[in-house]
C-alpha positions as CSV (number, residue, x, y, z in Angstrom):
1,X,-88.3,-93.0,0.7
2,X,-87.1,-94.3,-2.6
3,X,-87.0,-98.0,-1.6
4,X,-90.4,-98.3,0.0
5,X,-94.1,-98.1,-0.6
6,X,-97.3,-97.8,1.4
7,X,-99.6,-100.6,2.4
8,X,-102.8,-100.4,4.3
9,X,-102.5,-102.0,7.7
10,X,-104.7,-102.4,10.7
11,X,-101.9,-103.4,13.0
12,X,-100.6,-100.7,15.4
13,X,-97.5,-102.6,16.6
14,X,-95.3,-101.2,13.9
15,X,-96.2,-97.5,14.7
16,X,-94.3,-96.1,17.7
17,X,-96.8,-95.1,20.4
18,X,-95.6,-91.5,20.4
19,X,-96.4,-91.2,16.6
20,X,-100.0,-92.6,16.9
21,X,-102.9,-90.3,16.6
22,X,-105.6,-90.6,19.3
23,X,-109.4,-90.5,19.0
24,X,-111.8,-88.6,21.2
25,X,-111.5,-91.2,24.0
26,X,-107.7,-90.9,23.9
27,X,-107.1,-94.3,22.4
28,X,-104.7,-94.6,19.5
29,X,-106.3,-94.4,16.0
30,X,-105.4,-97.2,13.7
31,X,-103.1,-96.1,10.9
32,X,-104.6,-96.2,7.3
33,X,-101.2,-96.9,5.7
34,X,-97.7,-97.9,6.6
35,X,-94.5,-97.8,4.7
36,X,-92.9,-101.1,3.7
37,X,-89.8,-101.8,1.5
38,X,-90.5,-102.4,-2.2
39,X,-88.9,-105.8,-2.1
40,X,-91.4,-107.0,0.6
41,X,-94.3,-105.4,-1.3
42,X,-93.2,-107.2,-4.5
43,X,-92.9,-110.5,-2.7
44,X,-96.4,-110.1,-1.1
45,X,-97.8,-109.1,-4.5
46,X,-96.3,-112.2,-6.2
47,X,-97.7,-114.5,-3.4
48,X,-101.1,-112.9,-3.9
49,X,-101.3,-111.5,-0.4
50,X,-101.7,-107.9,-1.8
51,X,-105.3,-107.7,-3.0
52,X,-105.7,-107.9,-6.8
53,X,-108.4,-108.7,-9.3
54,X,-107.4,-112.4,-9.5
55,X,-107.2,-113.2,-5.9
56,X,-110.3,-111.3,-4.9
57,X,-112.5,-113.9,-6.4
58,X,-112.6,-117.7,-6.8
59,X,-114.1,-120.1,-9.3
60,X,-116.2,-122.8,-7.9
61,X,-117.7,-123.6,-4.5
62,X,-114.7,-123.1,-2.3
63,X,-114.1,-119.9,-0.2
64,X,-110.4,-119.2,-0.7
65,X,-111.0,-115.6,-1.7
66,X,-112.5,-114.8,1.7
67,X,-109.1,-115.2,3.3
68,X,-105.9,-113.1,3.2
69,X,-103.7,-116.1,2.5
70,X,-104.7,-118.4,-0.3
71,X,-103.3,-121.9,-0.8
72,X,-101.2,-120.9,-3.8
73,X,-99.3,-118.4,-1.6
74,X,-98.2,-121.3,0.6
75,X,-97.3,-123.5,-2.3
76,X,-95.1,-120.7,-3.7
77,X,-93.5,-119.7,-0.5
78,X,-92.6,-123.3,0.5
79,X,-91.9,-124.5,-3.1
80,X,-94.2,-127.4,-2.6
81,X,-94.5,-130.4,-4.8
82,X,-98.0,-131.1,-6.3
83,X,-98.8,-133.8,-3.7
84,X,-98.1,-131.6,-0.7
85,X,-99.8,-128.6,-2.3
86,X,-103.0,-130.7,-2.8
87,X,-103.0,-131.6,0.9
88,X,-102.6,-127.9,1.9
89,X,-105.4,-127.0,-0.5
90,X,-107.8,-129.6,1.0
91,X,-106.9,-128.6,4.6
92,X,-107.6,-124.9,3.9
93,X,-110.8,-125.1,1.9
94,X,-114.4,-125.2,3.0
95,X,-116.4,-126.4,0.1
96,X,-120.2,-126.5,0.2
97,X,-120.4,-129.6,-2.0
98,X,-118.0,-131.8,0.1
99,X,-118.1,-132.7,3.7
100,X,-115.2,-132.2,6.0
101,X,-114.9,-135.9,6.4
102,X,-114.6,-136.3,2.6
103,X,-111.7,-133.8,2.6
104,X,-109.9,-135.8,5.2
105,X,-110.5,-139.0,3.3
106,X,-109.1,-137.4,0.2
107,X,-106.1,-136.2,2.2
108,X,-105.5,-139.8,3.5
109,X,-105.8,-141.1,-0.1
110,X,-103.3,-138.6,-1.4
111,X,-100.9,-139.4,1.5
112,X,-101.1,-143.1,0.7
113,X,-100.3,-142.5,-2.9
114,X,-97.4,-140.3,-2.0
115,X,-96.0,-142.8,0.4
116,X,-96.3,-145.5,-2.3
117,X,-94.3,-143.3,-4.6
118,X,-91.6,-142.7,-2.0
119,X,-91.3,-146.4,-1.2
120,X,-91.0,-147.2,-4.9
121,X,-88.2,-144.6,-5.3
122,X,-86.4,-146.1,-2.2
123,X,-86.7,-149.6,-3.6
124,X,-85.4,-148.5,-7.0
125,X,-82.3,-147.0,-5.4
126,X,-81.4,-150.2,-3.6
């Protein structure tokens, strides 16, 4: 098709059962590729969902590159402000140098600052 491309996929639900190949045990083989529209491919590529040389590694002690969805994909998809993006980042990361408790303490601190800013904006509009 002219408006689609192929993407590797381990999910059988998109392949009709009558089109699936079977293995020796008669169970469906998982497809190696599937066709998706170019616009979806481009969107996934922009979000960093499609593997690439940048998203396949990370700098520092966190483990984002081990996961399919990295925090920045969520930031982009939801058009998050820096405060909300920072909270998402801290929820998703597992950093060897920081305890989980410290992550939550940082999240609380970020939330307190964001609430202070919102309250300041509300007072300024009154």
